[in-house]
Structures are given as C-alpha cells and as structure tokens.
C-alpha positions in Angstrom: -85.5 -34.3 -41.7 -82.6 -32.3 -40.4 -80.1 -35.1 -40.8 -81.3 -35.9 -44.3 -81.0 -32.2 -45.3 -77.5 -32.1 -43.8 -76.4 -35.2 -45.7 -77.8 -33.7 -49.0 -76.0 -30.4 -48.4 -72.7 -32.3 -48.0 -73.3 -34.3 -51.1 -74.0 -31.1 -53.1 -70.7 -29.6 -51.7 -68.8 -32.7 -52.8 -70.3 -32.5 -56.3 -69.7 -28.8 -56.6 -66.1 -28.7 -55.4 -64.2 -31.8 -56.5 -62.3 -33.6 -55.1 -61.7 -31.4 -52.0 -60.7 -27.9 -51.0 -57.3 -26.7 -49.7 -56.0 -24.3 -47.0 -52.5 -23.1 -46.6 -51.9 -25.6 -43.8 -53.1 -28.5 -46.0 -49.8 -28.9 -47.7 -47.9 -29.2 -44.4 -50.2 -32.1 -43.5 -49.7 -33.7 -46.9 -45.9 -33.2 -46.6 -45.9 -35.2 -43.4 -48.2 -37.8 -44.8 -45.8 -38.3 -47.8 -42.8 -38.8 -45.6 -43.7 -38.9 -41.9 -41.7 -36.9 -39.5 -42.5 -34.8 -36.3 -43.5 -31.4 -37.6 -42.1 -28.5 -35.5 -45.1 -26.3 -36.1 -48.1 -28.6 -35.4 -48.6 -32.1 -34.1 -49.1 -34.9 -36.8 -52.4 -36.5 -35.7 -54.3 -35.4 -38.8 -51.3 -36.2 -41.0 -51.4 -39.7 -39.7 -55.1 -40.0 -40.9 -54.0 -38.8 -44.3 -51.2 -41.3 -44.2 -53.6 -44.2 -43.4 -55.8 -43.1 -46.3 -52.9 -42.5 -48.7 -53.1 -46.0 -50.4 -56.5 -45.1 -51.8 -55.1 -42.0 -53.5 -58.4 -40.2 -53.1 -59.1 -36.7 -51.7 -62.8 -37.5 -52.3 -62.4 -40.2 -49.7 -60.9 -37.8 -47.2 -63.7 -35.3 -47.8 -66.3 -38.1 -47.4 -64.9 -39.2 -44.1 -64.8 -35.7 -42.8 -68.4 -35.0 -43.8 -69.4 -38.3 -42.1 -67.6 -37.0 -39.0 -69.7 -33.8 -39.2 -72.9 -35.8 -39.4 -71.8 -38.0 -36.5 -71.3 -35.0 -34.3 -74.8 -33.9 -34.9 -76.1 -37.4 -34.1 -74.1 -37.3 -30.9 -75.7 -34.1 -29.8 -79.1 -35.5 -30.7 -78.6 -38.9 -29.0 -77.3 -37.4 -25.8 -80.2 -34.9 -25.4 -82.9 -37.3 -26.5 -81.8 -40.6 -24.8 -79.7 -39.4 -21.9 -81.2 -36.1 -20.9 -84.9 -36.7 -21.9 -85.5 -33.9 -24.4 -88.3 -34.3 -27.0 -87.2 -35.2 -30.4 -87.8 -31.8 -31.9 -85.7 -30.2 -29.1 -82.8 -32.5 -29.5 -82.9 -32.0 -33.3 -83.0 -28.2 -32.9 -79.8 -28.4 -30.7 -78.1 -30.5 -33.3 -78.9 -28.1 -36.2 -76.0 -25.7 -35.8 -73.4 -28.3 -36.4 -75.4 -30.1 -39.1 -76.6 -27.1 -41.1 -74.0 -24.4 -40.6 -72.5 -23.5 -44.0 -69.0 -22.7 -42.7 -69.0 -26.0 -40.8 -69.9 -27.7 -44.1 -67.0 -25.9 -45.8 -64.5 -26.7 -43.0 -65.3 -30.4 -43.4 -64.5 -30.1 -47.1 -61.0 -28.6 -46.4 -57.9 -30.7 -45.9 -57.5 -29.5 -42.3 -57.3 -31.0 -38.8 -60.3 -29.1 -37.3 -63.1 -31.6 -38.2 -61.1 -34.6 -36.9 -60.3 -32.7 -33.7 -63.9 -31.7 -33.0 -65.1 -35.2 -33.8 -62.6 -36.7 -31.3 -63.5 -34.2 -28.5 -67.3 -34.8 -29.1 -66.7 -38.6 -29.0 -64.9 -38.3 -25.6 -67.6 -36.1 -24.2 -70.4 -38.4 -25.5 -68.7 -41.4 -23.9 -68.2 -39.6 -20.6 -71.7 -38.2 -20.4 -73.5 -41.3 -21.4 -72.5 -43.1 -18.2 -73.0 -41.7 -14.6 -70.0 -43.6 -13.4 -67.5 -44.5 -16.1 -66.0 -48.0 -15.9 -62.3 -48.5 -16.4 -62.9 -49.4 -20.0 -64.9 -46.1 -20.6 -62.2 -44.1 -18.7 -59.5 -45.7 -20.9 -61.4 -45.0 -24.1 -62.0 -41.4 -23.1 -58.3 -40.9 -22.2 -57.1 -42.4 -25.5 -59.5 -40.3 -27.6 -58.4 -37.1 -25.8 -54.8 -38.1 -26.3 -55.4 -38.4 -30.0 -57.2 -35.1 -30.0 -54.1 -33.5 -28.3 -52.0 -34.9 -31.1 -54.4 -33.5 -33.7 -54.4 -29.9 -32.3 -52.3 -28.6 -29.4 -55.4 -27.2 -27.8 -56.3 -30.7 -26.9 -54.2 -30.3 -23.8 -56.7 -28.0 -22.0 -59.4 -30.4 -23.1 -57.7 -33.1 -21.0 -57.6 -30.7 -18.0 -61.3 -30.0 -18.5 -62.1 -33.7 -18.6 -60.1 -34.5 -15.4 -61.6 -31.6 -13.5 -65.1 -32.7 -14.5 -64.4 -36.2 -13.4 -63.1 -34.9 -10.1 -66.1 -32.8 -9.5 -68.5 -35.6 -10.4 -66.6 -37.9 -7.9 -65.9 -40.5 -10.5 -63.2 -42.0 -8.3 -59.5 -41.9 -8.4 -59.1 -45.1 -10.4 -61.1 -43.9 -13.5 -59.3 -40.5 -13.3 -55.9 -42.2 -13.1 -56.8 -44.5 -16.0 -58.0 -41.6 -18.1 -54.8 -39.7 -17.5 -52.6 -42.7 -18.2 -54.5 -43.7 -21.4 -54.2 -40.1 -22.6 -50.5 -39.8 -22.0 -49.8 -43.1 -23.7 -50.0 -41.8 -27.3 -48.7 -38.4 -26.3 -45.6 -39.7 -24.6 -44.9 -42.1 -27.5 -45.2 -39.1 -29.9 -42.8 -37.0 -27.7 -40.4 -39.9 -27.7 -40.5 -40.0 -31.5 -39.9 -36.2 -31.5 -36.9 -36.6 -29.3 -35.4 -39.3 -31.5 -35.8 -37.0 -34.5 -35.0 -33.6 -32.9 -33.3 -34.5 -29.6 -36.0 -32.7 -27.6 -38.8 -34.3 -25.6 -41.7 -32.2 -27.0 -44.7 -32.1 -29.3 -43.9 -29.0 -31.3 -41.5 -26.1 -31.4 -44.1 -23.4 -31.9 -45.9 -22.6 -28.6 -43.4 -19.8 -27.7 -43.5 -18.3 -31.2 -47.3 -18.2 -31.2 -47.3 -16.7 -27.8 -44.9 -14.1 -29.1 -47.4 -13.3 -31.8 -50.0 -12.7 -29.1 -47.9 -10.0 -27.4 -46.4 -8.6 -30.6 -49.0 -5.8 -30.9 -48.6 -4.4 -27.4 -45.1 -5.5 -26.1 -43.2 -2.4 -25.0 -39.5 -3.3 -24.3 -39.1 -0.1 -22.2 -41.4 -1.6 -19.6 -39.6 -4.9 -19.4 -36.9 -5.1 -16.7 -33.6 -6.9 -17.4 -34.5 -7.9 -20.9 -31.7 -10.2 -22.3 -29.6 -8.6 -25.1 -30.4 -11.6 -27.3 -34.1 -10.7 -27.2 -33.6 -7.1 -28.3 -34.3 -7.9 -32.0 -37.9 -8.9 -31.0 -38.6 -5.3 -29.9 -40.7 -3.2 -32.2 -41.8 0.4 -31.9 -45.5 1.0 -32.2 -45.1 3.0 -35.4 -43.3 0.1 -37.1 -45.7 -2.7 -36.1 -47.5 -4.8 -38.7 -51.3 -4.8 -38.9 -52.1 -8.1 -37.2 -50.7 -10.1 -34.3 -50.1 -13.1 -36.7 -47.9 -10.9 -38.8 -45.4 -11.4 -36.0 -45.0 -15.0 -37.3 -45.8 -15.1 -41.0 -44.9 -11.7 -42.4 -41.5 -11.4 -44.1 -40.9 -8.3 -42.0 -41.5 -10.1 -38.7 -38.9 -9.4 -36.0 -38.4 -13.2 -35.9 -36.7 -13.0 -39.3 -33.9 -11.0 -37.7 -32.6 -14.3 -36.4 -30.8 -16.7 -38.7 -31.8 -20.3 -39.2 -35.3 -21.9 -39.3 -38.2 -19.9 -38.1 -39.6 -22.7 -36.0 -36.4 -23.7 -34.4 -35.9 -24.6 -30.7 -33.8 -21.4 -30.3 -36.5 -19.1 -31.8 -39.2 -20.9 -29.8 -37.4 -20.4 -26.5 -36.6 -16.8 -27.3 -40.3 -16.0 -28.3 -41.6 -17.8 -25.2 -39.3 -16.0 -22.8 -40.0 -12.6 -24.4 -43.8 -13.1 -24.4 -43.8 -14.1 -20.7 -41.8 -11.0 -19.8 -44.3 -8.8 -21.8 -47.3 -10.4 -20.1 -45.8 -9.9 -16.6 -44.8 -6.3 -17.4 -48.1 -5.4 -19.1 -50.8 -7.6 -17.7 -53.5 -5.1 -18.4 -52.5 -4.9 -22.1 -52.5 -8.7 -22.4 -56.0 -9.0 -20.8 -57.2 -6.3 -23.2 -56.1 -8.0 -26.4 -57.4 -11.4 -25.1 -60.8 -9.9 -24.3 -60.9 -8.1 -27.6 -60.3 -11.3 -29.6 -62.6 -13.4 -27.4 -65.5 -11.0 -27.8 -64.9 -10.8 -31.5 -66.3 -14.3 -31.7 -69.8 -12.9 -30.8 -70.1 -10.2 -33.5 -73.1 -10.4 -35.7 -71.4 -9.7 -39.0 -68.4 -11.7 -40.4 -65.6 -9.3 -41.5 -62.7 -10.0 -43.7 -60.0 -11.1 -41.2 -57.1 -11.4 -40.9 -56.6 -10.6 -44.6 -58.6 -11.2 -47.8 -56.3 -14.1 -48.9 -56.9 -16.1 -45.7 -60.6 -15.2 -45.4 -61.3 -16.3 -48.9 -60.1 -19.8 -48.1 -63.1 -20.1 -45.7 -65.5 -19.5 -48.6 -67.0 -21.5 -51.3 -65.8 -19.4 -54.3 -66.8 -19.3 -57.9 -63.4 -19.9 -59.4 -60.9 -22.7 -59.0 -57.6 -21.7 -57.5 -54.3 -23.1 -58.7 -52.4 -25.2 -56.3 -49.4 -23.3 -54.7 -45.9 -23.8 -55.9 -44.0 -22.9 -52.8 -41.2 -25.2 -51.7 -41.7 -27.5 -48.7 -39.1 -28.1 -46.0 -36.7 -30.8 -47.0 -37.6 -30.6 -50.6 -40.7 -31.0 -52.8 -43.3 -28.5 -54.1 -46.7 -28.1 -52.5 -48.7 -28.7 -55.8 -46.7 -31.8 -56.7 -47.3 -33.4 -53.3 -51.0 -32.9 -53.7 -50.9 -34.4 -57.1 -48.8 -37.3 -55.9 -51.3 -38.0 -53.1 -54.2 -38.0 -55.6 -52.2 -39.6 -58.4 -53.8 -37.2 -60.7 -55.1 -33.6 -60.9 -55.7 -32.5 -57.3 -56.8 -28.9 -58.1 -60.3 -28.1 -56.9 -62.7 -28.2 -59.8 -65.8 -25.9 -59.5 -68.8 -27.7 -61.0 -72.1 -25.9 -61.6 -74.9 -25.9 -60.8 -74.0 -27.6 -57.5 -71.3 -25.1 -56.6 -73.8 -22.2 -57.1 -76.3 -23.9 -54.8 -73.8 -24.3 -52.0 -72.4 -20.7 -52.5 -76.0 -19.3 -52.2 -76.6 -21.4 -49.1 -73.4 -20.1 -47.5 -74.5 -16.5 -48.0 -77.5 -17.0 -45.8 -77.4 -20.1 -43.6 -74.6 -19.9 -41.0 -74.4 -19.5 -37.3 -73.7 -15.8 -36.6 -71.4 -15.0 -33.7 -74.2 -13.3 -31.7 -76.2 -16.5 -32.0 -73.3 -18.5 -30.6 -73.2 -16.1 -27.7 -76.9 -16.7 -27.1 -76.3 -20.4 -27.1 -73.5 -20.1 -24.6 -75.6 -17.9 -22.3 -78.5 -20.4 -22.5 -76.1 -23.2 -21.5 -74.8 -21.1 -18.6 -78.4 -20.4 -17.5 -78.9 -24.2 -17.4 -76.0 -24.6 -15.0 -77.5 -22.3 -12.4 -80.4 -24.4 -11.2 -78.0 -27.2 -10.5 -75.4 -25.0 -8.8 -75.2 -27.4 -5.8 -73.7 -30.0 -8.2 -71.7 -27.4 -10.2 -74.2 -27.5 -13.0 -74.4 -31.2 -13.4 -73.3 -33.0 -16.6 -73.7 -29.7 -18.6 -70.6 -28.4 -16.9 -68.3 -30.4 -19.2 -69.5 -29.3 -22.6 -70.0 -25.7 -21.5 -66.6 -25.3 -20.0 -64.9 -27.0 -23.0 -66.8 -24.8 -25.5 -65.8 -21.7 -23.6 -62.2 -22.9 -23.2 -61.9 -23.7 -26.9 -63.0 -20.1 -27.7 -60.7 -18.5 -25.1 -57.6 -20.5 -25.9 -56.8 -19.0 -29.3 -57.4 -15.5 -27.9 -55.0 -16.2 -25.0 -52.2 -17.9 -26.9 -52.3 -16.7 -30.6 -55.1 -14.7 -32.2 -58.7 -14.9 -33.3 -59.5 -17.0 -36.4 -62.9 -17.9 -37.7 -62.1 -21.6 -38.0 -61.1 -21.8 -34.4 -64.7 -20.9 -33.5 -66.4 -23.9 -35.1 -65.1 -26.7 -32.8 -66.9 -25.0 -29.9 -70.3 -25.1 -31.6 -71.5 -28.7 -31.0 -70.3 -28.5 -27.3 -72.1 -25.2 -26.8 -75.3 -26.6 -28.4 -75.2 -29.7 -26.3 -74.8 -27.6 -23.1 -77.7 -25.3 -24.2 -79.9 -28.4 -24.8 -79.3 -29.7 -21.3 -80.8 -26.5 -20.0 -84.2 -27.9 -20.9 -83.8 -31.4 -19.3 -86.5 -32.5 -16.9 -84.3 -32.1 -13.9 -83.6 -28.4 -14.7 -87.2 -27.7 -15.5 -88.4 -29.2 -12.2 -86.0 -27.0 -10.2 -87.1 -23.8 -12.2 -90.8 -24.8 -11.7 -90.2 -25.0 -8.0 -88.6 -21.5 -8.0 -91.6 -20.1 -9.9 -94.1 -21.6 -7.4 -92.2 -20.1 -4.5 -92.2 -16.7 -6.2 -95.9 -16.8 -6.8 -96.8 -17.8 -3.3 -94.5 -15.3 -1.6 -91.4 -15.6 0.6 -93.3 -17.1 3.6 -95.2 -19.8 1.8 -94.3 -23.5 2.1 -93.9 -25.5 -1.0 -93.9 -29.2 -1.5 -90.4 -30.6 -1.4 -88.8 -31.2 -4.8 -87.4 -34.7 -5.6 -83.7 -35.1 -5.0 -81.6 -34.6 -8.1 -80.6 -38.3 -8.4 -84.3 -39.3 -8.3 -85.1 -37.0 -11.2 -82.1 -38.2 -13.1 -83.3 -41.7 -12.7 -86.6 -40.8 -14.3 -84.9 -39.3 -17.4 -84.6 -42.5 -19.3 -88.3 -43.2 -18.7 -89.2 -39.8 -20.2 -87.0 -40.4 -23.2 -88.6 -43.8 -23.7 -92.1 -42.3 -23.7 
C-alpha cells in the first residue's frame, strides 16, 4: 500500500511539473554534461549520469530514473528490516515511509541535482554490507566501488568511506575485505583525480573545500585574535558591523571578501587562502566554531521550516504554482544556462505547471513532510536501539546511525545548514530506528525488565548469546 501510494505521488509530480524542475546548481551539472571537464566547485559524478542519458534528450527520463531511485531506497529499508532483521511487515513498512512519502524528498527527486543519486548510492552500499554477516571479497569490492562513486557525486562521500571502514573494523570483517573495500573505492577516485591533474595540473577532486570552510568561519572570524596572519589574507578580514547576513554570503554574495582578489573565485589560489584563513580562525576561536556548528546542527531538528537562507533559494525546494523562466546567466567557458538546458532537451526545457496534478502535489507538500523534530525522534530511537547491544558497539545498526548523524553534522562543520542536506540522512536514520525493534534487541530489553521486576538479588534465566539470536532472525522473518 505504501509503495503504491509513493509511486502514485511520483507520477502525479511528473504530470504536474513537466519535464523536470531546476535548482541553481542544475546548470553547472548540465554544463559539464555538455562538454565534460573536471568542475572546480563540485565533483562530476552526477554530471556523468546526465552525460550517459544525454543521447535520449529527455529530462523526463532523468526525473523518472531519480524517482525510481527514491522508491528503491524505501524498498531497501523495508527489505533489510523485514528479511534481515526480522521485523513484521507493518513495522518495516512504517520505517520505509519517511523516504517514500515525504513531500520534500519527492520534490528533491524531481530536481536536476546530485542528492538523490548520492543517497541512493550510499543506501546501496549500506544494504550490501548489512545483508551479509561477513562480506566476501566480491561484496567488499562492490561496496568500495559504490562508495567511490558516491564520493565523486558529492564530496561528503569521503566521510562515508571512513564510516564504512570503521564499521568493518569493529565488526571484525578481516583485513582482506577492508583492504579490498578501500582499494575499490580509491580506484574511481584516483582516476578522477588524475583527470583533474591533467586538466588543471593539480591532483585533486575540487578547488572548493577551503572556500566553503572560509564561509563556515566568515560570521565569527576575528582577525585581531589570529596570530601571525599573513598579509595576503588581510582582505578576508571583515568587521562584525560589515558582515553579510549568512555564512554562505561569504562565497556567493557580490560583496564577499573573496571578491577582493582578482581572478576566478574557485581558483587554487583562493581555495588555499580560504583554507588557511579558516583553519587559523578555528584554532584561534574554537569556542565560536563549535557554537556555529552546534547552532546549524540543531537547526535540523526544529519543528517548523523557515525561509532559509533566502526566499529565492528556499522557493526552489517548493512545488510552486507558477513556472519560472530558465536563467540567462553565462556559464564558464561560454554558453548560457537556458540554452544548455534547451540543447539537452532538444526543445523547451522550462518547467510547465500542469493542473490539476500540480495543485494536488502542492497541497500534499503543505501537510505531508518529515518535520525536523520527527527526524530527531527517529535518531534518538536508533540510538536507543544501540544501547542494548553495547558490548558489540550497537551491532549492525551502528553503520546507518553513524552515517545518518555524520551526514547531518558534515554540512554544519564545513559549510552551512541547508534543507536539502538533511534528506540524505533520512533513510539511514529510519533504518537504524527500525533495527531498534529487531528480535535480538527486544530479547535483551525483556531480560532487563525481568531483572528489574524481580529485584537486584534475583537470578534470571540466562539470555541466549547474540549470535544465536541473530541466527534465528531469518526464521522469524520467514514466519
């Protein structure tokens, strides 16, 4: 029932907003797909997908594929909880509901953006790893390759790799599977970095990490507290009274201090300057850095969605009632954004709002979405499920829970809060929360309750060992 409803909602969205919807970043991906080159701002993984689909000249195909990815993520959550961890069908379906039925997830899938592909890849790697107690070398290679592709889709894929390797180490998967996972992951990443070096003479993935970190410290950095600040970094200093409203203004606003330097904004020189300045600010003002990180992290869990960072950006996360014209800004190296979208489609690529379907999905988005406080409750539920298995570091649930928390923390630590950065954590958090009700956890909690009822001196029947309970999970699922 839930999967059918989710599929119907995605069909209505496709009928109501044809052929697809666009975000500011969409046109950078299209620019790379038109004439591939290593983009200095973001890795090209998603642009490669657009390049592969380019011969079909159909944004509707892109949207369809992304909606199928969204449905597949819900199926992965359900399948793991139902078949691997022994939850009843209704419980597994309930855990899959946030990713299947959330209106903002639905809208994100309908945007030309990398987030859906990234989340799908991460969920695929997690599903492969959790489905097997001891991964074979083939599974380890597949997991590593998928994580490598996720890294090339969004830079935050790098901490995903660290999370996977630490999990495999804790689970004692063996040094061979760990080494194979690492090698398989680095294969596409190193190849991409080699391409980047051939194009830009630098062995890297992007030239933006330092600039984004500068934006993170922009709102609190006090040059008076930094010792031995190089003269070439003085232009990055800003007095509190002259600072722009948001941290990201330190990158995108025309009045950003970065624009005091000549040349391209995302140049190796600017990236190195921003990176060095940001590290000096964090070392000199660790308390201020932790404060802004905590502020943005806990913003995730607010009940109400507020217009942030500005109305123009926030509106792109909404199903709106009117069609927007494609932008006419110029792309690096030539070309206009609107023309590149039209060339990819070989026709009119502007989003067409078709009623009554668009009205249905707009009304749905007003009501049916996962509020931040709900996501916080899901994470706490997953954390509670780790506690009974503390001797094994929480068991299999440790992987999705730490990855979900890390994906929420990474933007707050390295850039700034953004609503679309929240959604990739949802299926992982829901999976971790679902495992809190697996038979193994319920058995341990039941034992605790019996001991509490009988008193501290009473003897209780010994609980089965964890591996024995785990072995019974497939039988429970089968029944």
